[in-house]
N, C-alpha and C positions, 0 to 999 in steps of 0.2 A: 776587348783586349784579353789576352790569355793571362791567367794568374801564374805566379811563381810558386814553387813548392813552399818556400819560406813564408809566403804571405797567406797560404791557405789555412783557414781555421780548422781545428781538429774535428769539429762536429760535422763537417761536410765532405768526408772522404769519397763518397759515391759521386757527389757533384764534381769534385776535382778529377776523379777518374773519368767521368763522362766528358769533361772538358778536354782531357788529354786524348781520349779514344773516340770521342763523338764525331759525328759527320758520317756521310754516306760511304766513304772509301777507306778510312784508316784501318778498320778491322779486316776488311777484304785484302788490303795490302799486307798486313801482318800475317794473315792466313797464307798468302802466297809465299812469303819469306820463311815461314816455318819449314818449308821443304828444302830451303837452302838459299844460297846466293843467287840473285837475279840481276840482270842488266835492265836498264830503263825500258828498252823496247820490249823485252820479255814481259815485264810487268804490265805494260800498256796493252799488249796482245791478250794477256790473261784476264784483263779487266775490261771487257767490252763496255763501251759507253763512257768511260772516263776520258776527259780531255787531257792533252799534254800539259796544259797549264795547271789543271787540278792535281794531276799526279805529281808534278813538280812541287806544288805547294804542300800537299799532304806529306810527301817524302821529307821535305825541309822541316816541317813541324815535328815529324817523328824523329828525325835526326836531332833537332834542337832539344827534344824531350829525352834523349838518350836511349831510345828504343831501337834505332836503326843506325848503322854505320855506313857511310858513303866513302867508297874508295875510288880514287881517280888514278888511272894508269896513264902515264905520259907516253902515249903511243900515237901514231898517225894511222887512222883516225883515233881520237881519244876514246878510251873505254872507261865507263863508270859502272861500278857494281854496288849493290845494296845488300846488306846482311843484317840479320837481327843481332843485337847486343845480348849479353846475358840477361839484362833487364827485360829486353824485348822477348826473349825466350821464356821468361816467367809468365807470359800470357799464352803460351802454347795450349794449355788445357782449357783455358777460357775460350779461345778462338775455336777450338775443336768442339766444345760443348755448344757454342752459339751456332756453329755450322750444322751440327746434328739437330739442334732444336729447330733451326730454320727449315731444314729439309723435312722434318716431321710436320711442322706447321703447314708448310706448303702442300704436302700430300693430304693432310687432314682437311684442309679447306677445299682442295680439289675434289675430294671424295664426298664432300658435304657431310662430313662426320659431325656428330653432336658436339656442342661446345664443352661437354664434360669428358671428352676423349682424353686418355692418359698420355702425357708427354713421355718421351724417352728418358731412361735413367742413365 
């Protein structure tokens, strides 16, 4: 069960952040939304391998945590868009750094570089 902010002890801020952002897809979803508003189908196409059920679940959790806003347009057919909130945008630099590190690490491993290779700054 997920913790509430009010219940989280002060000494475990990293654990709490990991609970909010942990999982395979949340940071990838946030990275997509940094570029702007996306519809559900756009997010699904941008994240190969994610199931519709998992994307729905992760978006609901991000919305419940105040990181994403879901806007439903009463049209036929209905249109739903997802946007980062200001709190969500506070993670922009973190998602960018993780993306940069992930690309560096992937290339380092592919090249068979030594384990003491310098990461990007």
